[in-house]
C-alpha positions as CSV (number, residue, x, y, z in Angstrom):
1,X,253.7,105.9,101.8
2,X,253.5,108.9,99.4
3,X,250.4,107.4,97.8
4,X,248.7,107.1,101.2
5,X,249.7,110.6,102.1
6,X,248.2,111.9,98.8
7,X,245.0,110.0,99.4
8,X,244.7,111.4,103.0
9,X,245.4,114.9,101.6
10,X,242.8,114.4,98.9
11,X,240.3,113.1,101.4
12,X,241.1,116.1,103.7
13,X,240.6,118.5,100.9
14,X,237.3,116.8,99.9
15,X,236.1,116.8,103.5
16,X,237.1,120.4,104.0
17,X,235.2,121.4,100.8
18,X,232.1,119.5,102.0
19,X,232.3,121.2,105.4
20,X,232.5,124.6,103.8
21,X,229.5,123.7,101.6
22,X,227.6,122.5,104.6
23,X,228.5,125.7,106.5
24,X,227.2,127.7,103.6
25,X,223.9,125.7,103.5
26,X,223.6,126.1,107.3
27,X,224.0,129.9,107.0
28,X,221.5,130.0,104.1
29,X,219.0,128.0,106.2
30,X,219.6,130.4,109.1
31,X,219.0,133.4,106.9
32,X,215.8,131.7,105.6
33,X,214.6,131.0,109.1
34,X,215.3,134.6,110.1
35,X,213.3,135.9,107.2
36,X,210.5,133.4,107.9
37,X,210.5,134.5,111.6
38,X,210.4,138.2,110.6
39,X,207.5,137.5,108.3
40,X,205.7,135.6,111.0
41,X,206.2,138.4,113.5
42,X,204.8,140.9,110.9
43,X,201.8,138.7,110.3
44,X,201.2,138.3,114.1
45,X,201.3,142.1,114.4
46,X,198.9,142.6,111.5
47,X,196.5,140.1,113.1
48,X,196.8,141.7,116.5
49,X,196.0,145.1,114.8
50,X,193.0,143.6,113.0
51,X,191.7,142.1,116.3
52,X,192.1,145.5,118.0
53,X,190.3,147.2,115.2
54,X,187.5,144.6,115.3
55,X,187.2,145.0,119.1
56,X,187.0,148.8,118.7
57,X,184.2,148.4,116.1
58,X,182.4,145.9,118.2
59,X,182.5,148.2,121.2
60,X,181.1,151.1,119.1
61,X,178.4,148.9,117.6
62,X,177.4,147.6,121.1
63,X,177.2,151.2,122.3
64,X,175.1,152.2,119.3
65,X,172.8,149.3,119.7
66,X,172.4,150.0,123.4
67,X,171.5,153.6,122.7
68,X,169.0,152.6,120.0
69,X,167.5,150.1,122.3
70,X,167.2,152.7,125.1
71,X,165.6,155.2,122.7
72,X,163.1,152.5,121.4
73,X,162.2,151.5,125.0
74,X,161.6,155.1,125.9
75,X,159.5,155.7,122.8
76,X,157.5,152.5,123.4
77,X,156.9,153.5,127.1
78,X,155.7,156.9,126.1
79,X,153.4,155.4,123.4
80,X,152.1,152.9,126.0
81,X,151.3,155.7,128.5
82,X,149.5,157.7,125.9
83,X,147.5,154.7,124.7
84,X,146.6,153.8,128.3
85,X,145.4,157.4,129.0
86,X,143.4,157.4,125.8
87,X,141.8,154.1,126.7
88,X,141.0,155.3,130.2
89,X,139.4,158.4,128.8
90,X,137.3,156.3,126.3
91,X,136.3,154.0,129.1
92,X,135.2,157.0,131.3
93,X,133.4,158.5,128.3
94,X,131.5,155.3,127.6
95,X,130.7,154.8,131.2
96,X,129.1,158.3,131.3
97,X,127.3,157.6,128.1
98,X,126.0,154.3,129.4
99,X,124.9,156.0,132.7
100,X,123.1,158.7,130.7
101,X,121.5,156.1,128.5
102,X,120.4,154.1,131.6
103,X,118.9,157.3,133.1
104,X,117.0,158.0,129.9
105,X,115.7,154.4,129.7
106,X,114.8,154.5,133.4
107,X,112.8,157.7,133.0
């Protein structure tokens, strides 16, 4: 009877020690998971900040490209109008010259 009681007590002590060790492992894993979760949250915040920064840069770049495009369009339109006026003046000049030449040839 005493021997069985000693065996049960020993088994109880061993089991109690194992339970304590497992509790410590669980607590360590919980701490590790908390650290990993915190690191993950920090990484997510960093990526969100990077995305916001990129969106801001993109918005500014789009605005700049739009302004440059508008300026180029205005410049090209102005050049086109000047070229058209010049060509019309040349055309009128050559018509007058041709008319004068025809009058000289006719006379």
